[in-house]
C-alpha positions as CSV (number, residue, x, y, z in Angstrom):
1,M,-25.9,26.5,35.5
2,A,-22.9,26.4,33.2
3,K,-20.1,24.1,34.3
4,A,-17.0,26.0,35.5
5,E,-14.0,25.6,33.1
6,S,-11.1,23.7,34.5
7,Y,-7.6,25.0,34.9
8,D,-6.3,22.8,32.0
9,D,-9.1,24.0,29.7
10,L,-8.4,27.6,30.4
11,I,-4.6,27.2,30.0
12,F,-5.2,25.6,26.7
13,Q,-7.5,28.4,25.6
14,L,-4.8,30.9,26.7
15,G,-2.2,29.1,24.6
16,D,-4.5,28.9,21.6
17,L,-5.2,32.6,21.9
18,A,-1.6,33.5,22.5
19,R,-0.7,31.6,19.2
20,D,-2.9,34.1,17.3
21,R,-2.0,37.2,19.3
22,L,1.7,36.9,19.8
23,A,3.1,34.8,16.9
24,S,4.0,37.9,14.8
25,R,5.6,39.9,17.6
26,P,9.4,40.6,17.3
27,A,10.0,38.6,20.5
28,P,7.3,36.0,21.0
29,P,7.3,33.6,24.0
30,R,10.0,30.9,23.9
31,S,7.3,28.2,23.8
32,M,6.1,29.6,20.5
33,A,8.9,27.9,18.6
34,R,7.6,24.5,19.8
35,V,4.1,25.5,18.6
36,F,5.4,26.4,15.1
37,K,7.3,23.1,14.9
38,A,4.3,21.1,16.0
39,E,2.1,22.9,13.4
40,D,4.6,22.1,10.6
41,A,4.4,18.4,11.7
42,V,0.6,18.4,11.6
43,V,0.5,20.0,8.2
44,A,3.1,17.5,6.8
45,R,1.3,14.5,8.2
46,R,-2.1,15.7,6.9
47,A,-0.6,16.3,3.5
48,E,0.9,12.8,3.5
49,L,-2.4,11.3,4.5
50,E,-4.2,13.1,1.8
51,D,-1.6,11.9,-0.8
52,L,-2.2,8.2,0.4
53,E,-6.0,8.7,0.2
54,R,-5.6,10.2,-3.3
55,Q,-3.5,7.2,-4.4
56,M,-6.1,4.8,-3.1
57,N,-8.9,6.6,-4.9
58,E,-6.8,6.7,-8.1
59,E,-6.1,2.9,-7.8
60,D,-9.7,2.2,-7.3
61,A,-10.8,4.3,-10.3
62,G,-8.0,2.8,-12.4
63,Y,-9.1,-0.7,-11.5
64,A,-12.8,0.1,-12.3
65,D,-11.7,1.5,-15.7
66,F,-9.7,-1.7,-16.4
67,L,-12.8,-3.8,-15.6
68,D,-15.0,-1.6,-17.9
69,R,-12.5,-1.9,-20.8
70,Q,-12.2,-5.7,-20.3
71,E,-15.9,-6.1,-20.3
72,A,-16.3,-4.1,-23.5
73,E,-13.5,-6.0,-25.3
74,R,-14.7,-9.4,-24.0
75,G,-18.1,-8.8,-25.7
76,E,-16.3,-8.1,-29.0
77,Q,-14.1,-11.1,-28.8
78,Q,-16.9,-13.4,-27.8
79,E,-18.8,-12.4,-30.9
80,I,-15.9,-13.4,-33.1
81,V,-15.5,-16.7,-31.3
82,K,-19.2,-17.4,-31.8
83,K,-18.9,-16.7,-35.5
84,W,-16.1,-19.2,-35.8
85,K,-17.3,-21.7,-33.2
86,R,-16.3,-24.9,-35.0
87,A,-12.7,-23.8,-35.5
88,V,-12.4,-22.8,-31.8
89,E,-14.0,-26.0,-30.6
90,A,-11.3,-27.9,-32.5
91,I,-8.5,-26.5,-30.3
92,E,-10.5,-25.7,-27.1
93,G,-10.0,-29.0,-25.4
94,R,-6.3,-29.0,-25.8
95,S,-5.9,-25.4,-24.8
96,K,-8.0,-26.0,-21.7
97,E,-5.9,-28.9,-20.6
98,L,-2.6,-26.9,-21.1
99,R,-4.0,-23.9,-19.2
100,K,-4.9,-26.1,-16.3
101,R,-1.4,-27.6,-16.2
102,L,0.0,-24.1,-16.5
103,S,-2.1,-22.8,-13.7
104,T,-1.0,-25.6,-11.4
105,K,2.6,-25.2,-12.2
106,R,2.5,-21.5,-11.7
107,A,0.8,-21.8,-8.3
108,T,3.4,-24.3,-7.2
109,V,6.3,-22.1,-8.3
110,R,4.8,-19.1,-6.5
111,Y,4.4,-21.1,-3.3
112,E,7.9,-22.5,-3.5
113,A,9.4,-19.1,-4.4
114,A,8.2,-17.9,-1.0
115,G,9.8,-20.9,0.7
116,L,13.0,-20.3,-1.2
117,K,13.1,-16.7,-0.1
118,T,12.8,-17.9,3.5
119,T,15.5,-20.5,3.1
120,E,17.8,-17.8,1.6
121,T,17.2,-15.6,4.6
122,K,17.9,-18.4,7.1
123,H,21.1,-19.2,5.2
124,R,22.3,-15.6,5.4
125,D,21.6,-15.6,9.1
126,L,23.5,-18.9,9.5
127,E,26.5,-17.5,7.7
128,M,26.7,-14.7,10.2
129,T,25.9,-16.7,13.4
130,S,27.7,-20.0,12.6
131,H,30.8,-19.0,10.8
132,H,32.7,-21.2,13.3
133,D,30.9,-24.3,12.1
134,Q,31.7,-24.3,8.4
135,A,30.4,-27.9,8.0
136,K,26.9,-26.7,9.0
137,V,27.1,-23.7,6.7
138,Q,28.1,-25.9,3.8
139,V,25.2,-28.2,4.3
140,S,22.9,-25.2,4.3
141,R,24.6,-23.9,1.2
142,D,24.2,-27.2,-0.6
143,N,20.5,-27.4,0.3
144,L,20.0,-23.9,-0.9
145,K,21.7,-24.7,-4.2
146,K,19.5,-27.7,-4.7
147,L,16.3,-25.7,-4.1
148,R,17.4,-23.0,-6.5
149,L,18.2,-25.6,-9.2
150,L,14.8,-27.3,-8.7
151,H,13.1,-23.9,-8.8
152,M,14.8,-23.1,-12.1
153,R,13.8,-26.4,-13.6
154,K,10.1,-25.8,-12.7
155,Q,10.3,-22.3,-14.2
156,R,11.6,-24.0,-17.4
157,D,8.7,-26.4,-17.3
158,I,6.4,-23.5,-17.2
159,E,8.1,-21.9,-20.2
160,E,7.7,-25.2,-22.2
161,V,4.0,-25.4,-21.4
162,E,3.6,-21.8,-22.4
163,A,5.3,-22.4,-25.7
164,E,3.1,-25.4,-26.3
165,L,0.0,-23.4,-25.5
166,A,1.1,-20.6,-27.8
167,Q,1.5,-23.1,-30.6
168,V,-2.0,-24.5,-30.1
169,L,-3.5,-21.0,-30.1
170,T,-1.6,-19.8,-33.1
171,P,-3.4,-20.6,-36.4
172,R,-1.5,-21.7,-39.4
173,P,-1.3,-19.4,-42.4
174,G,-4.6,-19.6,-44.3
175,Q,-6.2,-21.8,-41.6
176,P,-10.0,-21.6,-41.8
177,G,-11.4,-19.9,-38.7
178,A,-8.1,-18.2,-37.7
179,Q,-10.0,-15.1,-36.6
180,G,-12.0,-17.2,-34.1
181,I,-8.8,-18.9,-32.7
182,L,-7.1,-15.6,-32.3
183,A,-10.2,-14.2,-30.5
184,H,-10.2,-17.3,-28.3
185,K,-6.6,-16.7,-27.5
186,R,-7.3,-13.1,-26.7
187,L,-10.0,-14.1,-24.3
188,L,-7.7,-16.5,-22.5
189,D,-5.0,-13.7,-22.3
190,M,-7.6,-11.4,-20.8
191,E,-8.4,-14.0,-18.1
192,D,-4.8,-14.0,-17.1
193,E,-4.6,-10.2,-17.2
194,S,-7.7,-10.0,-15.1
195,E,-6.4,-12.4,-12.5
196,L,-3.0,-10.6,-12.3
197,R,-4.6,-7.2,-12.2
198,K,-7.0,-8.3,-9.4
199,E,-4.1,-9.6,-7.3
200,E,-2.1,-6.4,-7.9
201,H,-5.2,-4.3,-7.0
202,E,-6.0,-6.2,-3.8
203,Q,-2.3,-6.1,-2.7
204,M,-2.0,-2.4,-3.4
205,M,-5.3,-1.5,-1.7
206,A,-4.2,-3.6,1.4
207,D,-0.8,-1.8,1.4
208,L,-2.4,1.6,1.1
209,D,-5.0,0.8,3.7
210,A,-2.2,-0.2,6.1
211,A,-0.2,2.9,5.2
212,I,-3.2,5.1,5.8
213,A,-3.9,3.6,9.2
214,A,-0.3,4.2,10.2
215,K,-0.4,7.8,8.9
216,E,-3.6,8.5,10.7
217,A,-1.9,7.4,13.9
218,E,1.1,9.6,13.1
219,T,-1.3,12.5,12.4
220,T,-3.2,12.0,15.7
221,A,0.2,11.9,17.5
222,A,1.2,15.2,15.8
223,E,-2.1,16.8,16.7
224,D,-1.7,15.7,20.3
225,Y,1.8,17.2,20.4
226,L,0.5,20.4,19.0
227,D,-2.1,20.5,21.8
228,Q,0.7,19.9,24.3
229,A,2.7,22.7,22.8
230,L,-0.3,25.1,23.0
231,F,-0.8,24.1,26.6
232,L,2.9,24.8,27.4
233,L,2.6,28.2,25.6
234,G,-0.4,29.0,27.8
235,E,1.4,28.1,30.9
236,E,4.3,30.3,29.9
237,C,2.0,33.2,29.2
238,Y,0.1,32.7,32.5
239,T,3.3,32.4,34.6
240,Q,4.8,35.5,33.1
241,R,1.5,37.4,32.9
242,L,2.4,38.6,29.4
243,A,0.8,41.9,28.6
244,D,-2.0,41.6,26.1
245,P,-5.6,42.7,26.6
246,A,-7.1,39.5,25.3
247,L,-4.8,37.3,27.3
248,A,-5.2,39.4,30.4
249,A,-9.0,38.8,30.4
250,L,-8.3,35.1,31.0
251,Y,-5.8,35.5,33.9
252,P,-8.5,36.1,36.6
253,K,-10.4,33.0,35.4
254,I,-7.3,30.9,35.6
255,D,-6.5,32.3,39.1
256,R,-9.9,31.2,40.3
257,A,-9.6,27.8,38.7
258,A,-6.1,27.3,40.1
259,G,-7.2,28.4,43.6
């Protein structure tokens, strides 16, 4: 035996049917405006969600293309390095040492940059909340100045190591095996590019994933609001017993469910 439909189910059906039957009438029910507004919101949220998903797919495809191009070029450069192996070996030890120093310094600067940003935020808050205690503000300002100066010095250290590395990896005019050294330099640059692109990709995918999750929640909320608007439209139609053959067929069922 089929389960009897509830009052709420029937009212929603009535509202859904009224949306199709009465929307184009010169004087639709007052609740129809709320339905139109809710539908516009659902369409907008779904379009925004589709755009975010498109961005994620494009980023994924772009990153895969980057990896493919790197793999192809890496093979070409490795062949050149292999051909001029002796020349590359002569500078490989020094370049490896400098890159290790460079990597350590860059990691330190990135870590301290985050700390500096936090300190700047705290100082701005202190300026607003402790303007009555200028001595305290001045101590904070002096500490911030020292941190900024130290940060700038470490950035300059990085630039000096980068310059030294570039010199090691730049062959002299007419130097035997220059092609191999330049290919070796290109491979090292590709490693840096790959690391940076991977970080950017992972961050972008994480940001898009979070944005999609938030937009999905907004879309669900918009769809819920549309359901509520249709329900209210159904209640208005039922209360006023609006004349329409299709709607009238549901009124007796709702009467029984309400009784």
